[in-house]
C-alpha positions as CSV (number, residue, x, y, z in Angstrom):
1,M,94.0,84.9,101.6
2,T,92.3,82.1,103.4
3,Q,90.1,81.9,106.4
4,D,88.8,78.7,108.1
5,A,85.7,78.8,110.3
6,D,86.4,80.3,113.7
7,D,89.9,81.4,112.7
8,L,91.8,84.5,111.6
9,V,92.3,85.6,108.0
10,S,95.7,84.4,106.7
11,Y,97.5,86.6,104.1
12,N,100.2,84.8,102.1
13,G,101.9,86.3,99.1
14,E,105.0,86.9,97.1
15,F,105.9,90.2,95.5
16,S,108.6,91.2,93.1
17,A,110.1,94.5,91.6
18,M,109.5,96.4,94.8
19,Q,111.9,99.1,96.3
20,P,113.7,97.6,99.3
21,G,112.1,98.6,102.7
22,L,108.7,98.7,104.2
23,H,105.5,99.3,102.2
24,A,102.1,99.9,103.6
25,L,99.5,97.3,102.7
26,R,95.9,98.3,103.2
27,V,92.4,97.0,102.6
28,H,90.3,99.7,100.9
29,E,86.5,100.1,100.7
30,F,85.8,99.2,97.1
31,G,86.9,96.6,94.6
32,D,86.6,99.2,91.8
33,L,89.7,99.4,89.6
34,E,88.2,101.4,86.8
35,N,90.6,104.3,87.5
36,G,93.4,102.1,88.9
37,C,94.0,102.4,92.6
38,K,92.4,105.8,92.8
39,S,88.9,104.3,92.6
40,T,89.3,102.0,95.5
41,G,88.0,104.5,98.0
42,E,89.3,105.1,101.5
43,I,90.9,102.5,103.8
44,Y,88.2,100.1,105.0
45,N,86.8,101.4,108.4
46,P,83.3,100.1,109.1
47,F,83.5,101.1,112.8
48,G,84.9,104.7,112.4
49,S,88.1,103.9,114.3
50,P,91.2,106.1,114.2
51,H,94.3,105.4,112.0
52,G,96.4,102.9,113.9
53,H,99.0,100.1,113.8
54,S,98.0,96.6,112.7
55,H,98.6,95.1,116.1
56,N,96.1,97.5,117.8
57,D,92.5,96.5,118.6
58,I,89.3,97.8,117.0
59,N,89.2,100.9,119.2
60,T,92.5,102.2,118.0
61,R,92.8,101.0,114.4
62,R,90.8,100.8,111.2
63,V,90.0,97.3,109.9
64,G,92.0,98.0,106.7
65,D,95.2,98.9,108.6
66,I,97.0,95.6,108.2
67,E,100.7,94.6,108.5
68,H,103.4,96.2,106.3
69,I,105.3,94.3,103.5
70,Q,109.1,94.2,104.0
71,A,110.8,94.1,100.6
72,R,114.4,92.8,100.5
73,F,117.3,94.4,98.7
74,D,116.8,91.9,95.8
75,T,113.4,93.7,95.3
76,N,111.4,90.6,96.3
77,A,109.2,90.1,99.3
78,E,107.3,87.3,100.9
79,Y,104.3,88.2,103.0
80,K,102.7,86.1,105.8
81,C,100.3,87.7,108.2
82,R,97.3,86.7,110.3
83,D,94.9,89.5,111.1
84,S,92.4,89.6,113.9
85,L,90.0,92.3,112.5
86,T,89.5,91.3,108.9
87,T,87.0,88.6,108.0
88,M,86.0,87.0,104.8
89,W,82.3,86.6,105.6
90,G,79.5,88.4,107.3
91,V,78.4,92.1,107.1
92,N,82.0,93.4,107.4
93,S,83.6,91.0,105.0
94,I,86.6,92.1,102.9
95,L,85.4,90.1,99.9
96,G,84.8,92.5,97.0
97,R,87.0,95.2,98.5
98,S,90.6,95.8,97.4
99,L,94.2,95.4,98.6
100,V,96.5,98.4,98.0
101,I,100.3,98.5,98.3
102,Y,101.9,101.9,98.9
103,E,105.3,103.2,97.9
104,R,106.6,103.4,101.5
105,E,105.7,102.6,105.0
106,D,102.9,104.2,106.9
107,D,104.2,106.8,109.4
108,F,100.8,106.6,111.3
109,D,100.7,110.4,111.4
110,Q,103.5,110.3,114.0
111,T,106.5,111.9,112.2
112,E,105.4,115.5,112.0
113,H,107.7,117.8,113.9
114,A,106.7,121.4,114.8
115,P,109.1,124.2,114.0
116,T,111.5,125.3,116.7
117,D,114.2,128.0,117.0
118,V,116.8,125.6,115.7
119,R,115.0,123.7,113.0
120,E,112.3,124.1,110.4
121,E,109.0,122.3,110.4
122,R,109.4,118.7,109.1
123,K,106.6,116.7,107.7
124,R,106.6,113.4,106.0
125,E,104.2,112.5,103.2
126,G,102.9,109.4,104.9
127,K,102.6,106.2,103.1
128,G,103.0,107.8,99.7
129,E,101.2,106.9,96.5
130,A,99.5,103.6,95.7
131,I,101.8,101.4,93.5
132,A,99.7,98.3,93.1
133,C,96.2,97.1,93.9
134,C,93.9,94.2,93.3
135,V,90.3,93.1,94.1
136,I,89.7,90.6,96.9
137,G,87.6,87.9,95.3
138,L,86.8,84.2,95.4
139,A,88.9,81.7,93.6
140,K,87.9,78.2,92.6
141,Q,89.5,75.7,94.9
142,E,91.1,72.8,93.2
143,K,90.0,69.5,94.5
144,E,92.4,66.7,95.1
145,P,91.9,63.9,92.6
146,V,90.4,60.7,94.0
147,D,91.5,57.5,92.4
148,A,88.3,55.6,92.4
149,I,86.1,53.8,89.9
150,I,82.5,54.8,90.4
151,N,79.7,52.9,88.7
152,V,77.3,55.2,86.7
153,G,74.3,53.5,88.3
154,K,75.1,54.4,91.9
155,T,73.6,57.4,93.7
156,A,75.8,60.4,94.5
157,A,75.8,59.6,98.2
158,T,76.9,56.0,97.6
159,A,79.5,57.2,95.2
160,T,80.9,59.7,97.7
161,K,81.1,57.0,100.4
162,S,82.8,54.7,97.9
163,A,85.4,57.3,97.1
164,Q,86.0,58.1,100.7
165,K,86.8,54.5,101.6
166,L,89.7,54.4,99.1
């Protein structure tokens, strides 16, 4: 995950050993993995919004409802998504929270069918069980090497300017 100033959060990832098909990916409240994915809390929802699709606005979706992962038949998946509601700084930051992958796609509570005279009631189990999770944290950014000879006697400001000129 990355986010530049005044830009959206970009999610980029590669996954392996997944069942083919859609899998829900959600941001959860806590970055606590003491009891595996069960201790990550509820889906992150600082504004009390209803359960919704990732393309909906803040009035009709929780912040943690982000785009699904599509796993291929070779059990691998590449994930690229930019999200308009998640942020990596400020009071509603997702840093320190968790990402959770579920065993199947989220049905958004829309696949329940009431019983009729010709069919039984049909309910789906939603997104299923969590199959993987991780904590959203900070990683040390690798700096590009600068090919410069900097004299020990120079100040840091002068040395930086010298390195930028090369």
